[in-house]
N, C-alpha and C positions, 0 to 999 in steps of 0.2 A: 181681220186671219187670223187662224189659230197658230203656235206659237210650242214643237213639244219636240224630247229627246233627240228624237232620231237629223228632225228638222235643223237641230242646235248645230251638230254633229255634219249635215250637209253644210252649212255655211263654211263648220271652217277644216273644211276637206281643200284635197288640192291647192293652191296655192297659202291661203291660210295655217295648213299642217303646215308645208313647208316653210312660212318663216319665221312658222315656231322650233323649228326644226335647225336655220339655219343658226338664230337664236341662244343655242341650248348646244350644237353641236350635238343633235340626234339624233337615231334615224326614226323614218315618220313611224316602223312598230309600236318604238317605243314612248314615244309623246303622242300613240293615240290608244295607250296600254294608261297611262298615267290620266287619261283626260278623261275618257271610258270610269275609271272608279271619281275622277273630282270633279265634274261637270256636278253631276248625282248628289255626292256630299255637299259642295258647294249649297246645290239648293235645299237640298234637307236641312243644311244649317238657318238657310234666310228661312221656313219653312216655322222652324224650334223658335227662335228667333218674335220673328213676327206672330208667336201664339201673343207676343203680353202688349203691354199698352207700348211703350219706349221705345222696345222690339220692334215690334210695326211701326211707328212713326219716324223712325231714323231711318230704318228699311227703305218708307214709302218718299223719302227728302232721298236720299243716295237713290235710289233709282228714277226718282224727278230729273236728277242733275244729268243724271248719265243718257237721259232718254235722247239727249241734245247733241249725242255722240252723233254723227255720219259713220254708216255703220256698213252703207254701202259696197265696199269694196274691202272684206273682211283681212282677206289676205296685207292692205295696206295699214290698212286700223293696227294688226296684230302685230306688223316687221314695224313699226313706230310707237307696240305701247308700253306707255308707264311703267315700268319696275316696281315701282315705290310702291308707283298708286296699289297693284296687283296688291303688294306683298302687302300694303293697309287693311286692302280689304277681305282679304284671308285673316287677318286678325279678328277683326266684325265678323266678319259671315261663322268662324268657325271657333272666335275663343276660347277659353279657361281649352280647350281640348284641342285645341289648334297642334301643335307637335301632336300626341296621340294620333288624328288624321293623314296627317302628313306620313308617320309611319308607318300604318299599317297601309299609304297610299304604295309607300316604296316598296313594302315588304311585297305587294301583292303584284307590281308591273314590275317590278327588278332593274328599278331606276335609282340612284343611291337619293333619300330627301331632298340634299343639296337642290338635284336638278331636279325632279318632281315640284320645289317648290316651285321653284324660277319655271313650270311651262305650266304651275294653277295663276301665276302672278300675274302670267302675258297676259292666260288668258281669263282671267277674274273679270277685268274693265270691260271682257266682246259679252260676257255673261248677264253683267249687269246693266248693260245699256242694251241688248237684244229685251232684255223682261222689261228694264222702265216701259221701254216704246210701245210692248202689244198691253203695258198694266196700263200707259198711257188709255192708246186705245179703248184699254178697252172698256179704260170709264170712263171716253168721251162715245160711243156706244148704246152705254148703258147698259151691256154685258153684267151678267148679277155672279157675284163671286168671292171680286175684290178681291186682296193679294192674296190669302190666303187661297183661295179658287183655284188661281193659278200657279200658283206654287204647290200644295195637292195636284193638278193635272199635267203637273208636268213627271213628278211623280208616277203617277198611275192610284194618284185617291190614298186621303187615310190611312189610320189602321190605329189599332187598337193601344195602348199601352203595353198591354200582354205580348202583341206579336211582335210587339220593335223589342222587350225586354226577351223573347227566347233566342235572339240573333246570336248567341253563346257570348252573348257581354258585346259583340264589338262595338265601337265606336261610329264606324266605319257601317251595321248595323246599326244601329239605333237611327243615327239621324236617317240614316234608307226607310227603315222603315219595309212595310208592306211581305210579301212573302217568300225563300228561298228561289223560287223555282219566278216568281216576276221578279227579281232583282238582275238577278242570271238576265231573263229574255231580255230584260231595258239593257243589261251590262254587251248582251248578242249588239244586236238591232245598234246599238250610240256606237260601236267598234267597226260594222260595218260598213255606218254611213260614214266614221273619219276618213276612212278607210280609201272611200267611192266606190263603195258593193250596194248592191242592188237591197231598192227598200219600198216595200208599198207605193204609193205615187200621193196614196190616199195620207197619209201620215206623215211625208216630206211636204206639211207647207208651204215652207221655205226653203227653195234650193238653191245652190250657183253649185256650174258644174266647171271643172279644167279642163277642156278637153284636149292638155298638154301633156298633164298627167297621166303618169300607167296605175291602173290601178291597180295593188301594188296578192301577191300570191297569196294568197289564206288556208290555213291547214287551219285543222280538225283539234288537235295541240295547241295552239296558237293563246288557247281565249283559256287554259286551262288553276296558269298557278290563281291568273288573277279570276273568273267567273267562285273559285274553293270562294272567298274572300267573305262572298256572299250566303254562302251557303252557314 
């Protein structure tokens, strides 16, 4: 079973998003905006780290450990997620760029840097668990591509160094790579899935819905500030 950013958003939507809101005392839209920028940034950081042998070995070990986590109930997982462990994950994944990336995410989402850090620290262990489970599944089934293929697939494939450098020098843009249009589309799809919006069922290979969770009204201008980050 495949995994993509929209399916990750669908897993966090509803009860999972509410769990993060309760722990951070923020609105769903604010949490969703941080996750929309932050989750791809974390995946991009992992992909960059996996480009070297030491980084790949370290990430593979972390994914193996977290693949054993029980994420069958994302809401319960996020409700009790280890914040300290999540902050360590952020440090390992983003490295020296952590402060700058979190600052960009804060500016784009309108959420303070401290709250943005907390949101991503809560989501990071879940992300590692999902990726670890998918990586183990791929290895068991003999799927080609390995770790870099898995991470690159989540970000819509690879990119040239030139395209990465052309994104206004943005740390976040450097982590995401690809074109501005593809990043904006990726962000829009993830944001929609986080708030329970409709998505193409063929792309949402994993989906958990909460029937008691009302879909939030989305205005056309809600993503303007966030999507400008990807241009």
